[in-house]
C-alpha positions as CSV (number, residue, x, y, z in Angstrom):
1,M,43.4,-12.0,57.9
2,I,46.3,-14.1,56.6
3,N,49.4,-14.4,59.4
4,T,51.3,-17.7,58.4
5,V,52.1,-18.3,54.7
6,A,53.7,-21.5,52.8
7,I,56.5,-21.2,50.2
8,Q,58.5,-22.9,48.1
9,G,61.9,-23.0,49.3
10,V,64.1,-20.9,52.2
11,K,64.3,-17.4,53.4
12,G,66.3,-15.7,50.6
13,S,63.9,-17.1,48.1
14,F,62.1,-15.8,45.9
15,H,58.6,-16.7,47.1
16,H,60.3,-15.3,50.8
17,I,60.6,-11.9,48.4
18,V,57.2,-12.3,46.7
19,S,55.4,-12.7,51.0
20,E,57.6,-9.5,52.1
21,Q,55.9,-7.9,48.7
22,F,52.6,-8.9,48.4
23,F,51.1,-8.9,51.8
24,E,50.5,-5.7,53.6
25,N,51.2,-7.0,57.0
26,P,54.3,-9.3,58.2
27,V,53.5,-12.9,58.1
28,S,55.4,-15.8,59.5
29,L,56.7,-18.4,56.7
30,I,56.8,-22.3,56.5
31,E,59.5,-23.0,54.2
32,C,58.7,-26.0,51.9
33,L,61.4,-27.9,49.8
34,T,58.8,-28.8,47.3
35,F,55.6,-27.5,45.7
36,D,53.6,-30.5,46.9
37,R,54.8,-29.9,50.6
38,V,53.4,-26.2,49.9
39,V,49.7,-27.9,49.1
40,D,49.7,-30.1,51.8
41,A,50.6,-27.2,54.3
42,L,47.5,-25.1,53.1
43,I,45.2,-28.5,52.7
44,T,46.0,-29.5,56.1
45,K,45.4,-25.2,57.5
46,E,49.1,-25.2,58.6
47,C,49.4,-21.7,56.6
48,D,46.1,-19.4,55.3
49,A,47.7,-19.3,52.3
50,A,50.4,-20.5,50.0
51,I,52.9,-18.7,47.1
52,M,53.3,-20.3,44.1
53,A,55.4,-19.7,41.0
54,L,53.2,-20.7,37.9
55,E,55.4,-19.0,34.8
56,N,58.6,-17.4,34.1
57,S,58.6,-15.2,31.2
58,I,61.9,-17.2,30.0
59,A,61.2,-20.7,30.6
60,G,57.3,-20.5,30.4
61,S,54.9,-22.5,32.3
62,I,55.2,-24.6,35.9
63,I,52.8,-26.8,34.3
64,P,52.7,-29.2,37.7
65,N,51.5,-26.4,39.9
66,Y,48.6,-25.6,37.5
67,A,47.7,-29.8,38.4
68,L,48.4,-29.6,42.2
69,I,45.8,-26.1,42.0
70,D,43.1,-27.7,40.0
71,N,43.3,-31.5,41.6
72,Y,43.3,-30.5,45.5
73,G,40.3,-27.3,44.6
74,L,42.2,-24.5,45.8
75,H,41.4,-20.9,44.7
76,V,43.8,-18.4,43.0
77,V,43.1,-15.6,45.1
78,G,45.7,-12.6,43.7
79,E,49.2,-12.4,41.4
80,H,52.3,-11.2,42.0
81,Y,55.0,-10.4,39.1
82,L,58.9,-10.4,40.4
83,D,62.1,-9.0,38.9
84,I,63.8,-11.9,39.0
85,Q,68.0,-11.1,39.3
86,H,69.7,-14.6,39.2
87,N,73.1,-14.0,40.8
88,L,75.9,-16.4,41.3
89,M,77.3,-16.4,44.6
90,A,79.3,-18.8,47.0
91,L,81.9,-18.5,50.3
92,K,83.8,-15.7,50.5
93,G,86.8,-15.2,49.2
94,Q,86.7,-17.1,46.1
95,N,86.8,-16.8,42.3
96,I,85.1,-17.9,39.7
97,E,87.4,-19.4,38.5
98,D,87.6,-21.5,41.9
99,I,83.6,-22.4,41.5
100,K,83.9,-26.6,40.2
101,E,79.9,-27.1,41.0
102,V,76.7,-24.9,40.9
103,Y,73.8,-26.3,42.8
104,S,69.9,-25.0,41.7
105,H,66.7,-25.0,40.8
106,P,66.0,-26.4,37.3
107,M,64.3,-23.4,36.2
108,A,67.4,-21.4,37.8
109,L,69.8,-23.3,35.7
110,L,67.4,-23.0,32.6
111,Q,67.5,-19.2,33.1
112,C,71.3,-19.3,33.3
113,K,72.3,-21.5,30.3
114,A,74.3,-18.8,27.9
115,F,76.1,-17.5,31.4
116,F,77.5,-21.1,32.1
117,R,78.3,-21.9,28.1
118,K,81.1,-19.3,28.6
119,H,82.5,-21.2,31.9
120,P,82.5,-25.1,30.8
121,H,84.4,-25.8,33.5
122,I,81.1,-25.6,35.9
123,K,79.4,-28.7,36.6
124,L,75.6,-27.4,36.5
125,V,73.6,-30.1,39.3
126,E,69.8,-29.5,39.7
127,D,68.8,-28.8,43.4
128,K,65.6,-27.9,45.0
129,D,65.7,-24.5,45.7
130,T,67.9,-21.7,45.1
131,A,68.3,-20.2,48.7
132,E,67.9,-23.6,49.9
133,V,71.4,-24.3,48.4
134,A,72.7,-21.0,49.4
135,Q,71.8,-22.0,52.8
136,R,73.9,-25.2,52.9
137,I,77.0,-23.4,51.3
138,H,77.0,-21.5,54.1
139,E,76.1,-24.1,57.0
140,Q,78.4,-26.2,55.5
141,Q,81.2,-24.3,54.5
142,L,81.1,-25.5,51.5
143,K,84.3,-24.4,48.7
144,G,83.9,-24.9,45.4
145,V,80.1,-24.8,45.2
146,G,78.2,-22.1,43.9
147,A,74.9,-21.1,44.1
148,I,72.0,-18.9,41.5
149,A,70.2,-17.3,43.9
150,S,68.6,-13.2,45.0
151,V,70.9,-10.5,46.5
152,L,68.4,-11.2,49.6
153,A,69.6,-14.9,50.0
154,A,73.6,-13.5,49.7
155,D,73.0,-11.1,52.3
156,I,71.2,-13.9,54.9
157,F,74.0,-16.8,54.4
158,E,77.2,-14.1,54.0
159,L,77.7,-15.3,50.6
160,D,80.1,-13.1,48.3
161,I,78.2,-12.6,44.6
162,L,80.8,-13.5,42.3
163,S,78.5,-12.1,38.9
164,H,75.6,-10.5,39.2
165,S,72.1,-10.7,36.6
166,I,73.3,-13.9,35.0
167,Q,70.3,-14.4,33.7
168,T,70.1,-14.7,29.9
169,I,67.2,-12.3,29.6
170,K,67.8,-9.4,31.8
171,N,64.2,-8.4,31.9
172,N,63.1,-12.1,33.4
173,E,59.9,-12.0,35.2
174,T,57.9,-15.0,37.3
175,R,54.0,-14.7,38.0
176,F,53.4,-15.9,41.5
177,A,49.5,-17.1,42.6
178,I,48.5,-16.4,46.1
179,V,46.5,-19.9,46.7
180,K,44.3,-20.5,49.6
181,R,41.6,-23.0,50.5
182,T,38.3,-20.8,50.0
183,N,37.4,-18.6,46.8
184,S,38.7,-14.5,47.0
185,E,37.4,-12.2,49.2
186,V,38.4,-9.6,46.8
187,P,35.2,-7.3,46.3
188,Q,33.3,-8.0,43.1
189,E,34.1,-4.4,41.7
190,E,37.6,-5.1,41.9
191,I,37.8,-8.4,40.4
192,N,39.4,-7.9,36.8
193,K,41.4,-11.5,36.3
194,A,40.2,-14.6,35.7
195,S,41.8,-18.2,36.2
196,L,39.5,-21.3,34.3
197,K,39.9,-24.6,33.6
198,F,37.8,-26.5,31.1
199,T,38.2,-29.6,28.7
200,A,37.1,-28.9,24.9
201,N,35.2,-31.8,23.2
202,H,36.7,-33.5,20.7
203,K,34.8,-32.4,17.6
204,R,36.7,-29.7,14.9
205,G,36.2,-26.7,16.2
206,S,35.7,-27.1,20.0
207,L,37.9,-24.9,21.8
208,A,37.8,-22.3,19.2
209,T,34.2,-21.8,19.8
210,I,34.9,-21.3,23.3
211,L,37.3,-18.7,23.1
212,N,35.2,-17.0,20.1
213,V,32.9,-16.8,23.1
214,M,35.3,-15.1,25.2
215,S,36.0,-12.8,22.8
216,D,32.5,-12.1,22.2
217,C,32.0,-11.2,25.9
218,K,34.9,-9.2,26.2
219,L,37.2,-10.9,28.0
220,N,41.5,-10.6,27.2
221,L,42.9,-14.1,26.3
222,T,46.5,-13.6,28.2
223,K,47.4,-16.7,28.5
224,I,46.4,-20.3,27.5
225,Q,48.1,-23.8,28.7
226,S,47.0,-27.6,27.6
227,L,47.3,-30.2,30.1
228,P,47.7,-34.2,28.9
229,I,44.8,-35.8,31.0
230,A,46.5,-38.9,32.4
231,E,43.3,-40.8,32.5
232,T,41.8,-40.2,29.0
233,P,45.3,-40.4,25.9
234,W,45.1,-37.9,24.3
235,K,42.8,-35.8,25.7
236,Y,43.3,-32.0,27.1
237,A,42.3,-29.8,29.7
238,F,43.3,-26.4,29.0
239,F,43.9,-24.0,31.3
240,V,43.2,-20.1,30.7
241,D,43.8,-16.5,32.1
242,V,41.4,-13.4,31.4
243,T,41.2,-10.0,31.9
244,F,37.6,-7.9,31.4
245,E,36.4,-4.1,32.6
246,Q,33.4,-5.3,33.6
247,Y,32.7,-8.5,35.9
248,S,29.2,-9.0,34.2
249,D,30.6,-9.8,30.8
250,F,32.6,-12.3,32.8
251,D,29.9,-13.8,34.5
252,K,28.1,-13.5,31.1
253,A,30.9,-15.5,29.4
254,K,31.4,-18.1,32.4
255,S,27.0,-18.8,32.2
256,I,27.7,-20.2,28.3
257,I,31.2,-21.8,28.4
258,N,29.5,-23.6,31.3
259,I,27.3,-24.7,29.3
260,M,29.9,-25.7,26.3
261,A,32.8,-27.0,27.7
262,E,33.6,-30.4,29.5
263,D,34.1,-29.6,33.7
264,F,34.2,-26.3,33.9
265,K,36.2,-25.1,36.4
266,V,36.9,-21.6,37.8
267,L,40.3,-21.5,39.8
268,G,39.8,-17.2,40.9
269,E,38.7,-14.5,40.6
270,Y,41.3,-11.6,41.8
271,K,42.6,-8.1,40.9
272,N,44.9,-7.9,37.8
273,A,48.6,-7.1,39.0
274,K,49.4,-6.2,35.7
275,L,47.4,-2.7,35.5
């Protein structure tokens, strides 16, 4: 049973919202301002599981998190998709003309670029976390400073929302991974999605051959992400997500890819949250 979960951010963050929606029973939170600290809490057994954002439908992949999961031998045991609604908030009694600076996570700023082009008087400053900025504004009573965060953060830290849903594309989803130190407890008959990592040989068609194996084994490729291998310039690791109807098809593909690819690793086997 999972009792304690590490999240990036503080209460009111989107990771906090995922913790409330994904787990059936209430969990205690370890609030971390960086994903490195999230992973550290997991590997030192301060927590039973961790939540890590992996990709956003507007801004794309959070590549360093793939590397963290791989480098520390962690296992993806589940996933959760969250509708991300960004809101501009500040101390009560202010309006948008009063705001001189907005601090937020770089990903949030990127997702709201179009909105702030209409308000050029506002200086955008990158920060560690969305909800942590809201917390700081509340605790220090910072006037003229805005945060981009969830409605929950505005409620927790008693801030006024000056503008709702300011993200450029209104349908804005982030995919989060539920990560543990050990492999999934999901029964095999319920597993229909997996995250894989491998390195393809520096030969013509080597990647295409592996992808063909996935297709021949009835796997549906839902994501492919390359990541440079620091020790070997111009060589890349590939992080791949696949879905399937029969675990036996996936099992067959694993055995073949393990022979064909270098450094093949199953990062997780779990239930597809999009079904």
